[in-house]
C-alpha positions in Angstrom: -5.0 -19.6 5.9 -7.4 -20.8 3.3 -9.8 -18.7 1.9 -12.1 -19.7 -0.7 -14.0 -22.6 -1.7 -12.4 -25.8 -3.2 -13.8 -29.0 -4.0 -11.1 -31.0 -1.7 -10.7 -33.7 -3.8 -7.2 -34.4 -2.6 -5.2 -34.3 0.2 -2.9 -31.5 1.0 0.1 -33.6 0.3 -1.3 -34.1 -3.2 -1.3 -30.2 -3.6 1.9 -29.8 -1.8 3.9 -31.8 -4.7 3.2 -28.8 -7.1 4.4 -25.3 -8.0 2.6 -22.7 -8.7 3.6 -20.2 -11.4 2.2 -16.6 -11.7 2.4 -13.2 -13.4 0.6 -10.5 -12.9 -0.9 -7.7 -15.2 -1.5 -4.6 -13.8 -3.2 -1.9 -15.6 -2.8 1.7 -13.8 -5.0 4.0 -14.2 -3.2 7.5 -14.6 -4.0 10.7 -12.6 -3.7 12.7 -15.5 -6.7 15.9 -16.3 -7.7 14.7 -19.7 -7.6 11.3 -21.5 -4.6 9.8 -23.1 -5.3 11.0 -26.6 -8.1 13.4 -26.5 -9.2 16.5 -24.7 -12.6 14.8 -22.1 -11.8 14.7 -18.7 -10.2 11.8 -17.1 -11.9 12.7 -13.7 -13.8 9.7 -11.9 -17.4 10.1 -10.9 -19.1 12.0 -13.7 -22.4 11.0 -14.4 -22.4 7.9 -17.2 -21.6 9.3 -20.6 -20.6 12.9 -19.5 -17.1 12.4 -20.3 -17.0 11.6 -23.9 -16.3 13.5 -27.4 -16.1 12.4 -31.1 -12.4 11.0 -30.3 -13.3 9.2 -27.7 -16.2 7.8 -29.6 -14.2 7.2 -32.6 -16.2 9.4 -35.2 -15.0 9.1 -38.7 -12.2 12.1 -39.6 -11.0 12.4 -35.7 -8.0 12.0 -35.2 -6.0 11.5 -31.8 -3.3 13.5 -29.7 -1.0 12.6 -27.3 -0.9 13.2 -23.7 2.5 13.8 -22.8 1.9 13.7 -19.4 1.4 9.7 -19.9 4.8 9.7 -20.9 6.2 11.6 -18.0 4.4 9.5 -15.9 5.5 5.9 -17.5 9.3 7.5 -17.5 8.5 8.0 -13.8 7.7 4.3 -12.7 10.3 2.5 -15.3 13.2 4.1 -13.5 11.7 3.6 -9.9 11.4 -0.2 -10.8 15.1 -0.4 -12.8 13.8 -0.5 -16.2 15.5 0.3 -19.5 13.6 3.3 -21.1 13.0 3.0 -24.8 14.5 6.1 -27.1 11.8 5.0 -30.0 8.5 4.7 -28.7 6.1 3.7 -31.8 2.0 3.1 -31.4 -0.2 0.4 -32.1 -3.7 -0.6 -32.9 -4.9 -3.8 -30.9 -8.0 -4.9 -32.8 -11.2 -6.3 -30.2 -14.9 -5.5 -30.8 -16.5 -4.9 -27.2 -19.4 -3.1 -26.5 -17.4 -0.6 -24.3 -14.7 -0.4 -26.8 -16.5 2.7 -29.4 -13.7 2.6 -31.7 -13.3 -1.2 -32.5 -9.4 -0.8 -31.3 -7.3 0.2 -28.2 -4.2 2.6 -29.0 -1.5 0.8 -27.2 2.4 -0.1 -27.6 3.2 -3.5 -29.3 6.8 -3.7 -30.1 8.5 -0.9 -28.7 7.2 -0.7 -25.0 8.2 2.5 -23.0 10.0 0.4 -20.4 11.9 -3.0 -20.2 12.9 -5.2 -17.5 13.3 -3.8 -14.0 12.0 -5.6 -10.5 9.8 -4.9 -7.9 11.0 -6.4 -4.2 8.6 -8.0 -2.0 9.4 -9.4 1.7 9.8 -13.1 2.7 10.7 -14.9 5.4 13.5 -13.6 8.0 13.0 -9.9 6.8 14.6 -11.3 3.5 13.0 -9.7 0.3 12.8 -11.3 -3.5 13.0 -9.7 -6.2 9.9 -10.1 -8.8 11.0 -9.2 -12.4 9.3 -6.8 -14.6 8.9 -7.7 -18.6 7.5 -4.5 -19.7 5.4 -1.3 -19.0 3.6 0.0 -22.0 1.1 2.9 -22.2 -2.4 2.3 -23.5 -5.9 4.1 -23.3 -8.6 2.3 -21.3 -12.1 0.9 -22.3 -15.1 1.7 -21.2 -17.5 0.0 -18.6 -20.2 -2.5 -18.9 -22.5 -2.5 -16.3 -24.2 -5.9 -15.7 -25.9 -5.6 -12.4 -28.4 -2.5 -12.7 -30.8 -4.0 -15.3 -31.8 -7.8 -15.2 -32.3 -7.4 -18.8 -29.6 -5.5 -20.4 -25.8 -4.3 -20.5 -25.7 -0.8 -19.3 -22.4 1.1 -21.0 -20.6 4.2 -19.7 -17.5 5.4 -21.8 -16.7 7.9 -19.5 -13.6 5.6 -18.6 -13.3 5.0 -22.6 -9.8 6.7 -23.7 -8.4 6.9 -20.1 -4.5 6.8 -20.0 -2.8 3.4 -18.5 -0.1 2.2 -17.8 0.3 -1.8 -18.3 3.0 -3.4 -15.4 3.5 -6.8 -16.9 5.4 -9.1 -14.5 7.8 -12.0 -15.2 6.1 -15.7 -13.6 8.3 -14.8 -10.4 5.4 -15.4 -8.5 4.8 -18.5 -6.5 2.2 -18.6 -4.0 -0.9 -16.4 -3.6 0.4 -14.7 -0.7 3.8 -13.4 -2.9 1.4 -12.0 -5.4 -0.6 -10.3 -2.4 2.8 -8.9 -1.3 3.9 -7.7 -5.0 0.3 -6.2 -5.4 0.6 -4.1 -2.2 3.8 -2.9 -3.2 3.1 -1.6 -6.9 0.3 -0.1 -5.3 2.2 1.6 -2.4 5.0 2.5 -5.5 2.1 4.4 -7.9 0.7 6.0 -4.9 4.2 7.3 -3.9 5.1 8.5 -7.5 1.7 10.8 -7.5 0.8 9.0 -11.1 -2.0 6.8 -9.9 -4.3 6.7 -6.5 -4.5 2.8 -6.7 -8.1 2.4 -5.4 -8.7 -1.1 -6.9 -12.6 -0.9 -5.7 -12.8 2.5 -8.1 -11.3 0.6 -11.0 -7.9 2.8 -11.0 -6.1 -0.1 -10.7 -7.0 -3.5 -11.9 -5.1 -6.7 -12.2 -5.6 -9.6 -14.4 -3.6 -13.1 -13.3 -1.8 -15.8 -15.6 -2.0 -19.2 -13.8 -0.4 -22.2 -14.4 0.8 -25.4 -12.2 3.6 -27.9 -12.5 5.0 -30.5 -10.7 7.9 -29.4 -8.4 11.6 -29.5 -10.0 10.0 -29.5 -13.6 11.2 -27.1 -16.0 8.7 -26.4 -18.0 5.7 -24.3 -17.5 2.3 -25.6 -17.8 -0.5 -24.3 -19.5 -1.9 -21.3 -17.7 -5.3 -19.3 -17.5 -5.6 -15.8 -17.5 -8.4 -14.5 -14.5 -9.4 -11.0 -15.5 -10.1 -7.5 -14.3 -9.5 -8.7 -10.4 -11.2 -6.1 -7.9 -8.9 -6.0 -4.9 -5.7 -7.3 -3.3 -7.4 -10.1 -1.4 -9.8 -11.3 -4.6 -6.0 -11.7 -6.2 -5.2 -14.1 -3.5 -8.6 -15.5 -3.5 -8.4 -16.2 -7.3 -4.6 -17.5 -7.5 -5.5 -20.1 -4.6 -8.6 -21.3 -6.1 -7.1 -21.3 -9.7 -3.6 -23.3 -8.7 -5.6 -26.0 -7.0 -8.5 -26.3 -9.7 -5.9 -27.1 -11.9 -4.1 -29.5 -9.8 -7.2 -31.3 -9.5 -7.9 -31.5 -13.3 -4.1 -32.7 -14.0 -4.5 -35.2 -11.2 -7.6 -36.5 -12.9 -6.0 -37.0 -16.3 -7.4 -34.0 -17.4 -5.6 -31.1 -19.7 -5.8 -27.3 -18.4 -7.1 -25.3 -21.3 -5.6 -21.7 -22.2 -8.5 -19.6 -21.8 -9.7 -16.5 -19.7 -11.7 -16.6 -16.9 -13.6 -14.6 -14.3 -13.5 -14.3 -10.3 -17.0 -15.1 -8.6 -16.2 -12.9 -5.4 -19.2 -14.2 -3.8 -18.5 -17.8 -4.1 -14.8 -17.9 -4.5 -14.4 -19.2 -7.9 -13.2 -18.5 -11.0 -15.3 -19.3 -14.2 -14.8 -19.9 -17.8 -15.5 -16.8 -20.0 -13.7 -17.5 -23.6 -10.4 -18.9 -25.3 -7.8 -17.2 -24.4 -6.7 -15.0 -27.5 -3.4 -15.0 -29.2 -1.5 -11.7 -30.0 -2.1 -12.5 -33.6 -6.0 -12.6 -32.9 -5.2 -9.0 -32.1 -4.3 -7.7 -35.6 -1.6 -5.3 -34.1 -0.3 -3.0 -36.7 1.0 0.8 -36.3 -1.3 3.3 -35.1 -1.2 5.4 -38.6 -2.8 8.5 -36.5 0.0 9.0 -34.2 3.8 9.9 -34.8 6.0 8.0 -32.6 7.6 9.5 -29.4 11.5 9.8 -28.8 12.9 9.7 -25.1 16.3 11.4 -25.0 18.6 11.3 -22.1 18.0 14.8 -20.6 14.3 13.6 -20.5 15.2 10.9 -18.7 17.6 13.0 -16.6 14.7 15.5 -15.5 11.9 13.0 -14.9 14.6 11.4 -12.6 15.5 14.3 -10.6 11.9 15.1 -9.7 10.9 11.4 -8.1 10.4 11.5 -4.7 12.0 9.3 -1.8 10.1 6.2 -2.5 9.3 3.6 0.0 12.7 1.3 0.0 15.1 4.0 0.2 12.7 5.5 3.1 13.0 2.2 5.0 16.6 1.7 4.1 17.1 5.4 6.1 15.2 4.9 8.6 16.8 1.4 9.7 20.3 2.7 8.7 20.0 6.1 9.9 17.4 6.4 12.5 17.9 3.0 14.1 14.4 1.9 13.8 13.0 -1.8 13.0 12.1 -3.0 10.0 8.7 -3.7 11.6 8.5 0.2 12.1 9.8 1.3 9.0 7.0 -0.9 7.0 4.5 0.8 9.6 5.6 4.3 9.0 6.2 3.7 4.8 3.3 2.2 4.1 1.1 5.2 3.2 3.0 8.1 1.5 1.1 10.8 3.5 2.0 9.0 6.6 5.6 9.2 5.7 5.6 12.7 5.0 3.6 13.4 8.0 6.4 11.4 10.3 9.2 13.1 8.2 7.8 16.7 9.1 7.7 15.8 12.7 11.2 14.8 13.2 11.7 18.1 11.7 11.0 19.3 15.0 12.4 16.2 17.3 14.9 13.8 16.7 13.6 11.1 19.1 12.4 9.0 16.1 11.0 5.8 17.7 8.9 7.9 20.3 7.7 9.7 17.0 6.7 6.2 15.6 5.3 5.2 18.9 2.8 8.5 18.8 1.9 8.2 15.4 1.0 4.3 15.3 -0.8 4.7 19.2 -3.1 7.4 19.7 -2.8 8.9 16.0 -3.1 6.0 14.5 -6.2 5.2 16.7 -7.8 9.0 16.1 -7.7 8.1 12.3 -9.2 4.8 12.6 -11.9 5.6 14.9 -12.9 8.4 12.3 -12.7 6.8 9.3 -9.6 9.8 8.4 -6.3 9.8 6.7 -3.6 11.6 7.9 -4.2 14.4 5.5 -7.3 15.3 7.7 -5.4 14.9 11.2 -6.2 18.4 13.0 -2.7 18.6 15.0 -0.2 20.3 13.0 3.3 18.0 12.9 5.4 20.7 15.3 2.6 19.9 18.0 3.0 16.2 17.9 6.9 16.9 18.2 6.3 19.2 21.4 4.1 16.7 22.8 7.0 13.8 22.2 9.6 16.5 23.9 7.2 16.8 27.0 6.8 13.2 27.9 10.7 12.5 26.9 11.7 16.0 29.7 9.3 14.2 32.1 7.0 16.7 33.0 4.1 14.4 32.3 4.0 10.5 32.3 3.4 8.7 28.9 0.1 7.5 29.8 -1.1 11.2 30.8 0.7 12.6 27.6 -0.9 9.9 25.2 -4.0 10.1 26.7 -4.8 13.2 28.7 -2.9 15.9 26.6 -3.5 14.1 23.1 -7.5 14.4 23.8 -7.2 18.2 24.4 -5.1 18.8 21.9 -7.4 17.3 19.4 -10.6 19.5 21.5 -8.0 22.5 20.6 -5.3 21.7 18.0 -4.0 25.0 18.3 -3.0 25.0 21.8 0.5 24.1 23.1 0.6 20.8 24.7 3.2 22.3 27.7 -0.1 24.9 27.8 -2.5 22.2 28.2 -0.4 20.1 30.6 0.3 23.3 33.0 -3.4 24.8 32.7 -5.0 21.4 33.8 -2.4 20.8 36.4 -0.6 17.6 34.6 2.9 18.6 35.4 4.6 16.1 37.1 6.3 16.8 40.5 9.8 16.4 39.8 11.2 18.2 43.2 13.3 15.8 44.7 12.4 17.2 48.4 8.9 16.7 48.0 9.1 13.3 46.4 11.2 12.7 49.0 8.0 13.1 51.9 6.2 11.1 49.6 8.8 8.1 49.8 9.2 8.3 53.3 5.7 8.4 54.0 5.0 5.6 51.6 7.7 3.5 53.5 6.4 4.4 57.1 3.0 3.3 56.3 4.2 -0.3 55.1 7.5 -1.4 57.4 6.4 -5.0 57.4 6.6 -4.4 53.2 9.6 -3.1 53.9 10.9 -5.8 55.4 9.8 -8.3 52.7 11.4 -6.3 50.1 14.5 -6.3 51.4 14.6 -10.0 52.0 13.9 -10.3 48.4 10.2 -9.8 47.3 11.0 -7.1 44.8 7.6 -7.3 43.4 6.7 -5.0 46.4 8.1 -1.9 44.6 4.4 -1.6 42.7 3.1 -1.0 46.2 5.4 1.7 47.2 4.9 3.2 43.6 1.2 3.3 44.2 1.3 5.1 47.4 3.7 8.0 46.3 1.4 8.1 43.3 -1.5 8.5 45.2 0.1 11.1 47.7 1.0 13.0 45.1 -2.3 12.5 43.1 -0.5 11.1 40.0 2.0 13.6 39.5 5.2 11.9 40.7 8.1 11.6 38.0 7.8 8.0 37.8 11.9 7.3 36.9 12.6 9.8 39.7 10.1 8.2 42.4 11.6 4.7 41.4 15.1 5.9 41.8 14.5 7.3 45.5 12.7 4.3 46.6 15.1 2.1 45.3 17.4 4.3 47.2 16.0 3.9 50.3 14.7 0.4 50.2 18.4 -1.2 49.0 20.2 1.1 52.1 
């Protein structure tokens, strides 16, 4: 699928001669109560410039102090992706001068990132996975926000976000397509949500992405010159920006031009990247040790403590669902896509071990209800044990799947405290499973169509539906389908 606007200067065959090389830098805003180096609230949604104090504003004589939860969240993420945790963590000042960076520098980590190495697996063809390497994960603080679209003449500055703690996750240049970038970001967002360290809401800016993109002829060993497209605010826009930028670079090279190392922005309306400035090198930031913060040391006991508190992660759950529960990869991925949904599933199967049937209920009527009302599973009114009871009601043959997932389920939504068995009984939806009663319905159906009985016995097996329909009509839809089918076959095959 092609998303974006291109000049289409070249044939698809020419584009296919090149390989895309992408590395992503993801900034995950942490769900701490206060900022990284001050007591200001880190909550989202306050009036502009309300969550600021002299430390945030960089007033002379103020001193930062370290938010220890930033460290805990960083170690939690590093352990989850297989990183090595750095023992001595020093802080550095990264100097650049923007209107929304009140101190004129950012407190970050330079030579001693908290986490080094590791990988995140993404799905590829034929149910295989590919590992995207992690270069580093380091702690830093966010800048404020410059707003350009509210005033036609001025840029507005909101410093509420300034100083909010971030983890910057830098990948290796292992990504080879827009789709791989899309899948990688999806996995990162899923992971930080499972770990309860970031809500992953890119539209609100709590997770942002910079894409480093270059191209090279297939088979070439050296990387091409890269550009960095900054502050992409949705996973779909990351896909679109990489797709556009890679084709733009190929067109420039094929026209005899050169790629400049630069920072670019993405116009989501036009679907194009645009040059903003030449790309800074590390020496342009004039890193030097942060004089007002001591190093933070992470010992083995601390790492073990954090490790013991990490919840089950998506890949672990998928493996369990496939190997222990016999679910397909497709079903396992559906259930683990959202942490709260996975927790709800776990709560249901604690009462009912028909794992596949529970998946079908959650992905069918439950998911439809959530989508229709634009709510998350946390707001779903029916408790897990009631869903487990509904699955059992259907499994026991007391109601058909249709009656259970439609009529009984609707009544449960209207009266969440009611038991599904009581609902089915009160509404006279319990299926007729009495063999003698069903035999009367079966005999009546066969007597009504003696010619069709002969046709069935002559090979027209599709007529079974006719006889089933007659039994259902006579029983007012209460006949047990499995038992009815069995009785019909016994009578028709003799």
